[in-house]
mmCIF file of the N, C-alpha and C atoms, coordinates in Angstrom:
data_MODEL
# 
_entry.id   MODEL 
# 
loop_
_atom_site.group_PDB 
_atom_site.id 
_atom_site.type_symbol 
_atom_site.label_atom_id 
_atom_site.label_alt_id 
_atom_site.label_comp_id 
_atom_site.label_asym_id 
_atom_site.label_entity_id 
_atom_site.label_seq_id 
_atom_site.pdbx_PDB_ins_code 
_atom_site.Cartn_x 
_atom_site.Cartn_y 
_atom_site.Cartn_z 
_atom_site.occupancy 
_atom_site.B_iso_or_equiv 
_atom_site.pdbx_formal_charge 
_atom_site.auth_seq_id 
_atom_site.auth_comp_id 
_atom_site.auth_asym_id 
_atom_site.auth_atom_id 
_atom_site.pdbx_PDB_model_num 
ATOM 1   N N  . UNK A 1 1  ? 30.648 132.207 -29.838 1.00 0.00 ? 1  UNK A N  1 
ATOM 2   C CA . UNK A 1 1  ? 31.840 131.438 -29.537 1.00 0.00 ? 1  UNK A CA 1 
ATOM 3   C C  . UNK A 1 1  ? 31.451 130.246 -28.663 1.00 0.00 ? 1  UNK A C  1 
ATOM 4   N N  . UNK A 1 2  ? 32.074 129.101 -28.933 1.00 0.00 ? 2  UNK A N  1 
ATOM 5   C CA . UNK A 1 2  ? 31.814 127.893 -28.160 1.00 0.00 ? 2  UNK A CA 1 
ATOM 6   C C  . UNK A 1 2  ? 33.135 127.289 -27.689 1.00 0.00 ? 2  UNK A C  1 
ATOM 7   N N  . UNK A 1 3  ? 33.048 126.376 -26.738 1.00 0.00 ? 3  UNK A N  1 
ATOM 8   C CA . UNK A 1 3  ? 34.200 125.612 -26.263 1.00 0.00 ? 3  UNK A CA 1 
ATOM 9   C C  . UNK A 1 3  ? 33.914 124.136 -26.486 1.00 0.00 ? 3  UNK A C  1 
ATOM 10  N N  . UNK A 1 4  ? 34.897 123.409 -26.990 1.00 0.00 ? 4  UNK A N  1 
ATOM 11  C CA . UNK A 1 4  ? 34.791 121.969 -27.180 1.00 0.00 ? 4  UNK A CA 1 
ATOM 12  C C  . UNK A 1 4  ? 35.958 121.335 -26.428 1.00 0.00 ? 4  UNK A C  1 
ATOM 13  N N  . UNK A 1 5  ? 35.664 120.318 -25.625 1.00 0.00 ? 5  UNK A N  1 
ATOM 14  C CA . UNK A 1 5  ? 36.701 119.616 -24.861 1.00 0.00 ? 5  UNK A CA 1 
ATOM 15  C C  . UNK A 1 5  ? 37.169 118.405 -25.658 1.00 0.00 ? 5  UNK A C  1 
ATOM 16  N N  . UNK A 1 6  ? 38.491 118.302 -25.864 1.00 0.00 ? 6  UNK A N  1 
ATOM 17  C CA . UNK A 1 6  ? 39.060 117.213 -26.652 1.00 0.00 ? 6  UNK A CA 1 
ATOM 18  C C  . UNK A 1 6  ? 40.305 116.652 -25.990 1.00 0.00 ? 6  UNK A C  1 
ATOM 19  N N  . UNK A 1 7  ? 40.617 115.417 -26.358 1.00 0.00 ? 7  UNK A N  1 
ATOM 20  C CA . UNK A 1 7  ? 41.907 114.831 -26.007 1.00 0.00 ? 7  UNK A CA 1 
ATOM 21  C C  . UNK A 1 7  ? 42.676 114.675 -27.306 1.00 0.00 ? 7  UNK A C  1 
ATOM 22  N N  . UNK A 1 8  ? 43.857 115.274 -27.353 1.00 0.00 ? 8  UNK A N  1 
ATOM 23  C CA . UNK A 1 8  ? 44.713 115.203 -28.526 1.00 0.00 ? 8  UNK A CA 1 
ATOM 24  C C  . UNK A 1 8  ? 45.850 114.242 -28.215 1.00 0.00 ? 8  UNK A C  1 
ATOM 25  N N  . UNK A 1 9  ? 46.042 113.253 -29.066 1.00 0.00 ? 9  UNK A N  1 
ATOM 26  C CA . UNK A 1 9  ? 47.087 112.254 -28.869 1.00 0.00 ? 9  UNK A CA 1 
ATOM 27  C C  . UNK A 1 9  ? 48.119 112.408 -29.982 1.00 0.00 ? 9  UNK A C  1 
ATOM 28  N N  . UNK A 1 10 ? 49.378 112.554 -29.566 1.00 0.00 ? 10 UNK A N  1 
ATOM 29  C CA . UNK A 1 10 ? 50.460 112.809 -30.496 1.00 0.00 ? 10 UNK A CA 1 
ATOM 30  C C  . UNK A 1 10 ? 51.358 111.581 -30.632 1.00 0.00 ? 10 UNK A C  1 
ATOM 31  N N  . UNK A 1 11 ? 51.530 111.074 -31.861 1.00 0.00 ? 11 UNK A N  1 
ATOM 32  C CA . UNK A 1 11 ? 52.456 109.959 -32.065 1.00 0.00 ? 11 UNK A CA 1 
ATOM 33  C C  . UNK A 1 11 ? 53.900 110.454 -31.962 1.00 0.00 ? 11 UNK A C  1 
ATOM 34  N N  . UNK A 1 12 ? 54.821 109.530 -31.919 1.00 0.00 ? 12 UNK A N  1 
ATOM 35  C CA . UNK A 1 12 ? 56.231 109.863 -31.711 1.00 0.00 ? 12 UNK A CA 1 
ATOM 36  C C  . UNK A 1 12 ? 56.755 110.895 -32.702 1.00 0.00 ? 12 UNK A C  1 
ATOM 37  N N  . UNK A 1 13 ? 56.360 110.798 -33.964 1.00 0.00 ? 13 UNK A N  1 
ATOM 38  C CA . UNK A 1 13 ? 56.897 111.727 -34.959 1.00 0.00 ? 13 UNK A CA 1 
ATOM 39  C C  . UNK A 1 13 ? 56.359 113.154 -34.813 1.00 0.00 ? 13 UNK A C  1 
ATOM 40  N N  . UNK A 1 14 ? 55.341 113.375 -33.980 1.00 0.00 ? 14 UNK A N  1 
ATOM 41  C CA . UNK A 1 14 ? 54.803 114.722 -33.782 1.00 0.00 ? 14 UNK A CA 1 
ATOM 42  C C  . UNK A 1 14 ? 55.090 115.304 -32.399 1.00 0.00 ? 14 UNK A C  1 
ATOM 43  N N  . UNK A 1 15 ? 55.698 114.529 -31.513 1.00 0.00 ? 15 UNK A N  1 
ATOM 44  C CA . UNK A 1 15 ? 55.902 114.991 -30.138 1.00 0.00 ? 15 UNK A CA 1 
ATOM 45  C C  . UNK A 1 15 ? 56.739 116.269 -30.096 1.00 0.00 ? 15 UNK A C  1 
ATOM 46  N N  . UNK A 1 16 ? 57.715 116.402 -30.961 1.00 0.00 ? 16 UNK A N  1 
ATOM 47  C CA . UNK A 1 16 ? 58.595 117.572 -30.943 1.00 0.00 ? 16 UNK A CA 1 
ATOM 48  C C  . UNK A 1 16 ? 58.174 118.644 -31.943 1.00 0.00 ? 16 UNK A C  1 
ATOM 49  N N  . UNK A 1 17 ? 57.041 118.476 -32.584 1.00 0.00 ? 17 UNK A N  1 
ATOM 50  C CA . UNK A 1 17 ? 56.535 119.433 -33.565 1.00 0.00 ? 17 UNK A CA 1 
ATOM 51  C C  . UNK A 1 17 ? 55.618 120.438 -32.869 1.00 0.00 ? 17 UNK A C  1 
ATOM 52  N N  . UNK A 1 18 ? 55.729 121.734 -33.182 1.00 0.00 ? 18 UNK A N  1 
ATOM 53  C CA . UNK A 1 18 ? 54.893 122.746 -32.528 1.00 0.00 ? 18 UNK A CA 1 
ATOM 54  C C  . UNK A 1 18 ? 53.471 122.796 -33.094 1.00 0.00 ? 18 UNK A C  1 
ATOM 55  N N  . UNK A 1 19 ? 52.747 121.704 -32.923 1.00 0.00 ? 19 UNK A N  1 
ATOM 56  C CA . UNK A 1 19 ? 51.407 121.577 -33.507 1.00 0.00 ? 19 UNK A CA 1 
ATOM 57  C C  . UNK A 1 19 ? 50.439 122.606 -32.915 1.00 0.00 ? 19 UNK A C  1 
ATOM 58  N N  . UNK A 1 20 ? 50.459 122.798 -31.601 1.00 0.00 ? 20 UNK A N  1 
ATOM 59  C CA . UNK A 1 20 ? 49.526 123.737 -30.964 1.00 0.00 ? 20 UNK A CA 1 
ATOM 60  C C  . UNK A 1 20 ? 49.809 125.161 -31.418 1.00 0.00 ? 20 UNK A C  1 
ATOM 61  N N  . UNK A 1 21 ? 51.068 125.527 -31.554 1.00 0.00 ? 21 UNK A N  1 
ATOM 62  C CA . UNK A 1 21 ? 51.419 126.866 -32.039 1.00 0.00 ? 21 UNK A CA 1 
ATOM 63  C C  . UNK A 1 21 ? 50.893 127.073 -33.457 1.00 0.00 ? 21 UNK A C  1 
ATOM 64  N N  . UNK A 1 22 ? 51.054 126.066 -34.312 1.00 0.00 ? 22 UNK A N  1 
ATOM 65  C CA . UNK A 1 22 ? 50.537 126.169 -35.674 1.00 0.00 ? 22 UNK A CA 1 
ATOM 66  C C  . UNK A 1 22 ? 49.011 126.222 -35.680 1.00 0.00 ? 22 UNK A C  1 
ATOM 67  N N  . UNK A 1 23 ? 48.372 125.464 -34.791 1.00 0.00 ? 23 UNK A N  1 
ATOM 68  C CA . UNK A 1 23 ? 46.916 125.477 -34.691 1.00 0.00 ? 23 UNK A CA 1 
ATOM 69  C C  . UNK A 1 23 ? 46.414 126.895 -34.426 1.00 0.00 ? 23 UNK A C  1 
ATOM 70  N N  . UNK A 1 24 ? 47.046 127.575 -33.484 1.00 0.00 ? 24 UNK A N  1 
ATOM 71  C CA . UNK A 1 24 ? 46.638 128.939 -33.124 1.00 0.00 ? 24 UNK A CA 1 
ATOM 72  C C  . UNK A 1 24 ? 46.903 129.907 -34.276 1.00 0.00 ? 24 UNK A C  1 
ATOM 73  N N  . UNK A 1 25 ? 48.059 129.772 -34.938 1.00 0.00 ? 25 UNK A N  1 
ATOM 74  C CA . UNK A 1 25 ? 48.406 130.681 -36.034 1.00 0.00 ? 25 UNK A CA 1 
ATOM 75  C C  . UNK A 1 25 ? 47.528 130.487 -37.262 1.00 0.00 ? 25 UNK A C  1 
ATOM 76  N N  . UNK A 1 26 ? 47.203 129.231 -37.576 1.00 0.00 ? 26 UNK A N  1 
ATOM 77  C CA . UNK A 1 26 ? 46.521 128.945 -38.831 1.00 0.00 ? 26 UNK A CA 1 
ATOM 78  C C  . UNK A 1 26 ? 44.999 128.905 -38.732 1.00 0.00 ? 26 UNK A C  1 
ATOM 79  N N  . UNK A 1 27 ? 44.476 128.851 -37.504 1.00 0.00 ? 27 UNK A N  1 
ATOM 80  C CA . UNK A 1 27 ? 43.025 128.786 -37.301 1.00 0.00 ? 27 UNK A CA 1 
ATOM 81  C C  . UNK A 1 27 ? 42.648 129.794 -36.226 1.00 0.00 ? 27 UNK A C  1 
ATOM 82  N N  . UNK A 1 28 ? 41.483 130.323 -36.324 1.00 0.00 ? 28 UNK A N  1 
ATOM 83  C CA . UNK A 1 28 ? 41.028 131.334 -35.371 1.00 0.00 ? 28 UNK A CA 1 
ATOM 84  C C  . UNK A 1 28 ? 40.405 130.649 -34.160 1.00 0.00 ? 28 UNK A C  1 
ATOM 85  N N  . UNK A 1 29 ? 41.231 129.878 -33.422 1.00 0.00 ? 29 UNK A N  1 
ATOM 86  C CA . UNK A 1 29 ? 40.776 129.173 -32.226 1.00 0.00 ? 29 UNK A CA 1 
ATOM 87  C C  . UNK A 1 29 ? 41.777 129.423 -31.100 1.00 0.00 ? 29 UNK A C  1 
ATOM 88  N N  . UNK A 1 30 ? 41.320 129.171 -29.885 1.00 0.00 ? 30 UNK A N  1 
ATOM 89  C CA . UNK A 1 30 ? 42.166 129.359 -28.707 1.00 0.00 ? 30 UNK A CA 1 
ATOM 90  C C  . UNK A 1 30 ? 42.089 128.122 -27.825 1.00 0.00 ? 30 UNK A C  1 
ATOM 91  N N  . UNK A 1 31 ? 43.187 127.358 -27.728 1.00 0.00 ? 31 UNK A N  1 
ATOM 92  C CA . UNK A 1 31 ? 43.184 126.184 -26.855 1.00 0.00 ? 31 UNK A CA 1 
ATOM 93  C C  . UNK A 1 31 ? 43.499 126.566 -25.409 1.00 0.00 ? 31 UNK A C  1 
ATOM 94  N N  . UNK A 1 32 ? 42.830 125.918 -24.483 1.00 0.00 ? 32 UNK A N  1 
ATOM 95  C CA . UNK A 1 32 ? 43.103 126.074 -23.060 1.00 0.00 ? 32 UNK A CA 1 
ATOM 96  C C  . UNK A 1 32 ? 43.487 124.686 -22.554 1.00 0.00 ? 32 UNK A C  1 
ATOM 97  N N  . UNK A 1 33 ? 44.783 124.472 -22.330 1.00 0.00 ? 33 UNK A N  1 
ATOM 98  C CA . UNK A 1 33 ? 45.275 123.149 -21.927 1.00 0.00 ? 33 UNK A CA 1 
ATOM 99  C C  . UNK A 1 33 ? 44.911 122.907 -20.471 1.00 0.00 ? 33 UNK A C  1 
ATOM 100 N N  . UNK A 1 34 ? 44.208 121.824 -20.225 1.00 0.00 ? 34 UNK A N  1 
ATOM 101 C CA . UNK A 1 34 ? 43.740 121.483 -18.881 1.00 0.00 ? 34 UNK A CA 1 
ATOM 102 C C  . UNK A 1 34 ? 44.601 120.409 -18.227 1.00 0.00 ? 34 UNK A C  1 
ATOM 103 N N  . UNK A 1 35 ? 45.169 119.529 -19.044 1.00 0.00 ? 35 UNK A N  1 
ATOM 104 C CA . UNK A 1 35 ? 46.001 118.447 -18.533 1.00 0.00 ? 35 UNK A CA 1 
ATOM 105 C C  . UNK A 1 35 ? 46.841 117.932 -19.702 1.00 0.00 ? 35 UNK A C  1 
ATOM 106 N N  . UNK A 1 36 ? 48.051 117.473 -19.407 1.00 0.00 ? 36 UNK A N  1 
ATOM 107 C CA . UNK A 1 36 ? 48.905 116.958 -20.479 1.00 0.00 ? 36 UNK A CA 1 
ATOM 108 C C  . UNK A 1 36 ? 49.920 115.982 -19.911 1.00 0.00 ? 36 UNK A C  1 
ATOM 109 N N  . UNK A 1 37 ? 50.392 115.108 -20.790 1.00 0.00 ? 37 UNK A N  1 
ATOM 110 C CA . UNK A 1 37 ? 51.460 114.178 -20.465 1.00 0.00 ? 37 UNK A CA 1 
ATOM 111 C C  . UNK A 1 37 ? 52.234 113.941 -21.757 1.00 0.00 ? 37 UNK A C  1 
ATOM 112 N N  . UNK A 1 38 ? 53.454 114.444 -21.810 1.00 0.00 ? 38 UNK A N  1 
ATOM 113 C CA . UNK A 1 38 ? 54.253 114.340 -23.019 1.00 0.00 ? 38 UNK A CA 1 
ATOM 114 C C  . UNK A 1 38 ? 55.583 113.676 -22.674 1.00 0.00 ? 38 UNK A C  1 
ATOM 115 N N  . UNK A 1 39 ? 55.902 112.625 -23.393 1.00 0.00 ? 39 UNK A N  1 
ATOM 116 C CA . UNK A 1 39 ? 57.163 111.915 -23.193 1.00 0.00 ? 39 UNK A CA 1 
ATOM 117 C C  . UNK A 1 39 ? 57.970 111.911 -24.475 1.00 0.00 ? 39 UNK A C  1 
ATOM 118 N N  . UNK A 1 40 ? 59.015 111.127 -24.491 1.00 0.00 ? 40 UNK A N  1 
ATOM 119 C CA . UNK A 1 40 ? 59.882 111.036 -25.665 1.00 0.00 ? 40 UNK A CA 1 
ATOM 120 C C  . UNK A 1 40 ? 59.185 110.386 -26.859 1.00 0.00 ? 40 UNK A C  1 
ATOM 121 N N  . UNK A 1 41 ? 58.304 109.438 -26.614 1.00 0.00 ? 41 UNK A N  1 
ATOM 122 C CA . UNK A 1 41 ? 57.757 108.643 -27.701 1.00 0.00 ? 41 UNK A CA 1 
ATOM 123 C C  . UNK A 1 41 ? 56.281 108.881 -27.992 1.00 0.00 ? 41 UNK A C  1 
ATOM 124 N N  . UNK A 1 42 ? 55.589 109.555 -27.106 1.00 0.00 ? 42 UNK A N  1 
ATOM 125 C CA . UNK A 1 42 ? 54.175 109.858 -27.335 1.00 0.00 ? 42 UNK A CA 1 
ATOM 126 C C  . UNK A 1 42 ? 53.741 110.923 -26.343 1.00 0.00 ? 42 UNK A C  1 
ATOM 127 N N  . UNK A 1 43 ? 52.570 111.484 -26.598 1.00 0.00 ? 43 UNK A N  1 
ATOM 128 C CA . UNK A 1 43 ? 52.041 112.476 -25.672 1.00 0.00 ? 43 UNK A CA 1 
ATOM 129 C C  . UNK A 1 43 ? 50.561 112.690 -25.895 1.00 0.00 ? 43 UNK A C  1 
ATOM 130 N N  . UNK A 1 44 ? 49.924 113.270 -24.900 1.00 0.00 ? 44 UNK A N  1 
ATOM 131 C CA . UNK A 1 44 ? 48.509 113.625 -25.033 1.00 0.00 ? 44 UNK A CA 1 
ATOM 132 C C  . UNK A 1 44 ? 48.243 114.924 -24.293 1.00 0.00 ? 44 UNK A C  1 
ATOM 133 N N  . UNK A 1 45 ? 47.227 115.620 -24.755 1.00 0.00 ? 45 UNK A N  1 
ATOM 134 C CA . UNK A 1 45 ? 46.798 116.882 -24.160 1.00 0.00 ? 45 UNK A CA 1 
ATOM 135 C C  . UNK A 1 45 ? 45.280 116.851 -24.077 1.00 0.00 ? 45 UNK A C  1 
ATOM 136 N N  . UNK A 1 46 ? 44.737 117.193 -22.921 1.00 0.00 ? 46 UNK A N  1 
ATOM 137 C CA . UNK A 1 46 ? 43.306 117.429 -22.785 1.00 0.00 ? 46 UNK A CA 1 
ATOM 138 C C  . UNK A 1 46 ? 43.140 118.942 -22.763 1.00 0.00 ? 46 UNK A C  1 
ATOM 139 N N  . UNK A 1 47 ? 42.335 119.447 -23.681 1.00 0.00 ? 47 UNK A N  1 
ATOM 140 C CA . UNK A 1 47 ? 42.158 120.899 -23.736 1.00 0.00 ? 47 UNK A CA 1 
ATOM 141 C C  . UNK A 1 47 ? 40.743 121.249 -24.179 1.00 0.00 ? 47 UNK A C  1 
ATOM 142 N N  . UNK A 1 48 ? 40.401 122.500 -23.899 1.00 0.00 ? 48 UNK A N  1 
ATOM 143 C CA . UNK A 1 48 ? 39.167 123.079 -24.402 1.00 0.00 ? 48 UNK A CA 1 
ATOM 144 C C  . UNK A 1 48 ? 39.569 124.027 -25.515 1.00 0.00 ? 48 UNK A C  1 
ATOM 145 N N  . UNK A 1 49 ? 38.950 123.864 -26.662 1.00 0.00 ? 49 UNK A N  1 
ATOM 146 C CA . UNK A 1 49 ? 39.238 124.724 -27.801 1.00 0.00 ? 49 UNK A CA 1 
ATOM 147 C C  . UNK A 1 49 ? 38.065 125.670 -27.988 1.00 0.00 ? 49 UNK A C  1 
ATOM 148 N N  . UNK A 1 50 ? 38.352 126.969 -27.952 1.00 0.00 ? 50 UNK A N  1 
ATOM 149 C CA . UNK A 1 50 ? 37.327 128.006 -28.089 1.00 0.00 ? 50 UNK A CA 1 
ATOM 150 C C  . UNK A 1 50 ? 37.394 128.620 -29.474 1.00 0.00 ? 50 UNK A C  1 
ATOM 151 N N  . UNK A 1 51 ? 36.223 128.940 -30.009 1.00 0.00 ? 51 UNK A N  1 
ATOM 152 C CA . UNK A 1 51 ? 36.148 129.605 -31.300 1.00 0.00 ? 51 UNK A CA 1 
ATOM 153 C C  . UNK A 1 51 ? 34.765 129.458 -31.878 1.00 0.00 ? 51 UNK A C  1 
ATOM 154 N N  . UNK A 1 52 ? 34.618 129.924 -33.083 1.00 0.00 ? 52 UNK A N  1 
ATOM 155 C CA . UNK A 1 52 ? 33.356 129.759 -33.781 1.00 0.00 ? 52 UNK A CA 1 
ATOM 156 C C  . UNK A 1 52 ? 33.188 128.315 -34.207 1.00 0.00 ? 52 UNK A C  1 
ATOM 157 N N  . UNK A 1 53 ? 31.953 127.860 -34.372 1.00 0.00 ? 53 UNK A N  1 
ATOM 158 C CA . UNK A 1 53 ? 31.721 126.455 -34.746 1.00 0.00 ? 53 UNK A CA 1 
ATOM 159 C C  . UNK A 1 53 ? 32.462 126.025 -36.011 1.00 0.00 ? 53 UNK A C  1 
ATOM 160 N N  . UNK A 1 54 ? 32.450 126.839 -37.051 1.00 0.00 ? 54 UNK A N  1 
ATOM 161 C CA . UNK A 1 54 ? 33.131 126.445 -38.291 1.00 0.00 ? 54 UNK A CA 1 
ATOM 162 C C  . UNK A 1 54 ? 34.648 126.457 -38.119 1.00 0.00 ? 54 UNK A C  1 
ATOM 163 N N  . UNK A 1 55 ? 35.166 127.378 -37.314 1.00 0.00 ? 55 UNK A N  1 
ATOM 164 C CA . UNK A 1 55 ? 36.607 127.431 -37.063 1.00 0.00 ? 55 UNK A CA 1 
ATOM 165 C C  . UNK A 1 55 ? 37.059 126.209 -36.268 1.00 0.00 ? 55 UNK A C  1 
ATOM 166 N N  . UNK A 1 56 ? 36.260 125.811 -35.282 1.00 0.00 ? 56 UNK A N  1 
ATOM 167 C CA . UNK A 1 56 ? 36.600 124.625 -34.493 1.00 0.00 ? 56 UNK A CA 1 
ATOM 168 C C  . UNK A 1 56 ? 36.552 123.377 -35.360 1.00 0.00 ? 56 UNK A C  1 
ATOM 169 N N  . UNK A 1 57 ? 35.529 123.234 -36.179 1.00 0.00 ? 57 UNK A N  1 
ATOM 170 C CA . UNK A 1 57 ? 35.442 122.081 -37.080 1.00 0.00 ? 57 UNK A CA 1 
ATOM 171 C C  . UNK A 1 57 ? 36.664 122.012 -37.991 1.00 0.00 ? 57 UNK A C  1 
ATOM 172 N N  . UNK A 1 58 ? 37.041 123.145 -38.570 1.00 0.00 ? 58 UNK A N  1 
ATOM 173 C CA . UNK A 1 58 ? 38.206 123.183 -39.458 1.00 0.00 ? 58 UNK A CA 1 
ATOM 174 C C  . UNK A 1 58 ? 39.487 122.869 -38.699 1.00 0.00 ? 58 UNK A C  1 
ATOM 175 N N  . UNK A 1 59 ? 39.612 123.360 -37.475 1.00 0.00 ? 59 UNK A N  1 
ATOM 176 C CA . UNK A 1 59 ? 40.802 123.107 -36.668 1.00 0.00 ? 59 UNK A CA 1 
ATOM 177 C C  . UNK A 1 59 ? 40.926 121.629 -36.319 1.00 0.00 ? 59 UNK A C  1 
ATOM 178 N N  . UNK A 1 60 ? 39.825 120.992 -35.954 1.00 0.00 ? 60 UNK A N  1 
ATOM 179 C CA . UNK A 1 60 ? 39.860 119.572 -35.613 1.00 0.00 ? 60 UNK A CA 1 
ATOM 180 C C  . UNK A 1 60 ? 40.187 118.721 -36.836 1.00 0.00 ? 60 UNK A C  1 
ATOM 181 N N  . UNK A 1 61 ? 39.646 119.079 -37.980 1.00 0.00 ? 61 UNK A N  1 
ATOM 182 C CA . UNK A 1 61 ? 39.966 118.352 -39.212 1.00 0.00 ? 61 UNK A CA 1 
ATOM 183 C C  . UNK A 1 61 ? 41.441 118.537 -39.569 1.00 0.00 ? 61 UNK A C  1 
ATOM 184 N N  . UNK A 1 62 ? 41.969 119.728 -39.370 1.00 0.00 ? 62 UNK A N  1 
ATOM 185 C CA . UNK A 1 62 ? 43.382 119.984 -39.639 1.00 0.00 ? 62 UNK A CA 1 
ATOM 186 C C  . UNK A 1 62 ? 44.259 119.128 -38.727 1.00 0.00 ? 62 UNK A C  1 
ATOM 187 N N  . UNK A 1 63 ? 43.913 119.067 -37.436 1.00 0.00 ? 63 UNK A N  1 
ATOM 188 C CA . UNK A 1 63 ? 44.673 118.241 -36.503 1.00 0.00 ? 63 UNK A CA 1 
ATOM 189 C C  . UNK A 1 63 ? 44.693 116.786 -36.959 1.00 0.00 ? 63 UNK A C  1 
ATOM 190 N N  . UNK A 1 64 ? 43.536 116.270 -37.337 1.00 0.00 ? 64 UNK A N  1 
ATOM 191 C CA . UNK A 1 64 ? 43.456 114.876 -37.811 1.00 0.00 ? 64 UNK A CA 1 
ATOM 192 C C  . UNK A 1 64 ? 44.327 114.683 -39.058 1.00 0.00 ? 64 UNK A C  1 
ATOM 193 N N  . UNK A 1 65 ? 44.276 115.629 -39.984 1.00 0.00 ? 65 UNK A N  1 
ATOM 194 C CA . UNK A 1 65 ? 45.068 115.544 -41.211 1.00 0.00 ? 65 UNK A CA 1 
ATOM 195 C C  . UNK A 1 65 ? 46.567 115.578 -40.915 1.00 0.00 ? 65 UNK A C  1 
ATOM 196 N N  . UNK A 1 66 ? 46.950 116.245 -39.849 1.00 0.00 ? 66 UNK A N  1 
ATOM 197 C CA . UNK A 1 66 ? 48.357 116.307 -39.446 1.00 0.00 ? 66 UNK A CA 1 
ATOM 198 C C  . UNK A 1 66 ? 48.820 115.025 -38.762 1.00 0.00 ? 66 UNK A C  1 
ATOM 199 N N  . UNK A 1 67 ? 47.888 114.152 -38.389 1.00 0.00 ? 67 UNK A N  1 
ATOM 200 C CA . UNK A 1 67 ? 48.238 112.895 -37.751 1.00 0.00 ? 67 UNK A CA 1 
ATOM 201 C C  . UNK A 1 67 ? 47.999 112.856 -36.252 1.00 0.00 ? 67 UNK A C  1 
ATOM 202 N N  . UNK A 1 68 ? 47.356 113.890 -35.719 1.00 0.00 ? 68 UNK A N  1 
ATOM 203 C CA . UNK A 1 68 ? 47.030 113.937 -34.300 1.00 0.00 ? 68 UNK A CA 1 
ATOM 204 C C  . UNK A 1 68 ? 45.723 113.179 -34.076 1.00 0.00 ? 68 UNK A C  1 
ATOM 205 N N  . UNK A 1 69 ? 45.687 112.327 -33.055 1.00 0.00 ? 69 UNK A N  1 
ATOM 206 C CA . UNK A 1 69 ? 44.443 111.664 -32.689 1.00 0.00 ? 69 UNK A CA 1 
ATOM 207 C C  . UNK A 1 69 ? 43.550 112.668 -31.969 1.00 0.00 ? 69 UNK A C  1 
ATOM 208 N N  . UNK A 1 70 ? 42.305 112.770 -32.388 1.00 0.00 ? 70 UNK A N  1 
ATOM 209 C CA . UNK A 1 70 ? 41.363 113.724 -31.797 1.00 0.00 ? 70 UNK A CA 1 
ATOM 210 C C  . UNK A 1 70 ? 40.170 112.951 -31.264 1.00 0.00 ? 70 UNK A C  1 
ATOM 211 N N  . UNK A 1 71 ? 39.968 113.005 -29.948 1.00 0.00 ? 71 UNK A N  1 
ATOM 212 C CA . UNK A 1 71 ? 38.820 112.377 -29.308 1.00 0.00 ? 71 UNK A CA 1 
ATOM 213 C C  . UNK A 1 71 ? 37.991 113.464 -28.630 1.00 0.00 ? 71 UNK A C  1 
ATOM 214 N N  . UNK A 1 72 ? 36.724 113.564 -29.001 1.00 0.00 ? 72 UNK A N  1 
ATOM 215 C CA . UNK A 1 72 ? 35.829 114.503 -28.322 1.00 0.00 ? 72 UNK A CA 1 
ATOM 216 C C  . UNK A 1 72 ? 35.483 113.933 -26.962 1.00 0.00 ? 72 UNK A C  1 
ATOM 217 N N  . UNK A 1 73 ? 35.728 114.704 -25.914 1.00 0.00 ? 73 UNK A N  1 
ATOM 218 C CA . UNK A 1 73 ? 35.435 114.245 -24.560 1.00 0.00 ? 73 UNK A CA 1 
ATOM 219 C C  . UNK A 1 73 ? 34.053 114.670 -24.102 1.00 0.00 ? 73 UNK A C  1 
ATOM 220 N N  . UNK A 1 74 ? 33.505 115.672 -24.732 1.00 0.00 ? 74 UNK A N  1 
ATOM 221 C CA . UNK A 1 74 ? 32.161 116.162 -24.435 1.00 0.00 ? 74 UNK A CA 1 
ATOM 222 C C  . UNK A 1 74 ? 31.710 116.966 -25.623 1.00 0.00 ? 74 UNK A C  1 
ATOM 223 N N  . UNK A 1 75 ? 30.422 117.170 -25.710 1.00 0.00 ? 75 UNK A N  1 
ATOM 224 C CA . UNK A 1 75 ? 29.925 118.052 -26.749 1.00 0.00 ? 75 UNK A CA 1 
ATOM 225 C C  . UNK A 1 75 ? 30.289 119.480 -26.351 1.00 0.00 ? 75 UNK A C  1 
ATOM 226 N N  . UNK A 1 76 ? 29.592 120.418 -26.844 1.00 0.00 ? 76 UNK A N  1 
ATOM 227 C CA . UNK A 1 76 ? 29.863 121.813 -26.544 1.00 0.00 ? 76 UNK A CA 1 
ATOM 228 C C  . UNK A 1 76 ? 29.841 122.024 -25.042 1.00 0.00 ? 76 UNK A C  1 
ATOM 229 N N  . UNK A 1 77 ? 30.908 122.617 -24.509 1.00 0.00 ? 77 UNK A N  1 
ATOM 230 C CA . UNK A 1 77 ? 31.019 122.837 -23.079 1.00 0.00 ? 77 UNK A CA 1 
ATOM 231 C C  . UNK A 1 77 ? 30.179 124.027 -22.643 1.00 0.00 ? 77 UNK A C  1 
ATOM 232 N N  . UNK A 1 78 ? 30.290 125.113 -23.381 1.00 0.00 ? 78 UNK A N  1 
ATOM 233 C CA . UNK A 1 78 ? 29.490 126.300 -23.064 1.00 0.00 ? 78 UNK A CA 1 
ATOM 234 C C  . UNK A 1 78 ? 29.376 127.142 -24.312 1.00 0.00 ? 78 UNK A C  1 
ATOM 235 N N  . UNK A 1 79 ? 28.363 127.979 -24.368 1.00 0.00 ? 79 UNK A N  1 
ATOM 236 C CA . UNK A 1 79 ? 28.218 128.838 -25.546 1.00 0.00 ? 79 UNK A CA 1 
ATOM 237 C C  . UNK A 1 79 ? 28.158 130.280 -25.136 1.00 0.00 ? 79 UNK A C  1 
# 
């Protein structure tokens, strides 16, 4: 299991959508939210996502496909 630190940026049309809940249900990963700022028109979350390497890759690709901005803040945090 590894942890990857990311910043997720949500556009206005996704701010009220339960993206993190769907991420957990649909992928075998566990997000640990470290910091967040969510408003009416946009939002961002800094989190560490834990899981297997292939599960994390699939989860990040899914987030991008959903329209979430995904920025890697560091490589693997710990293994």
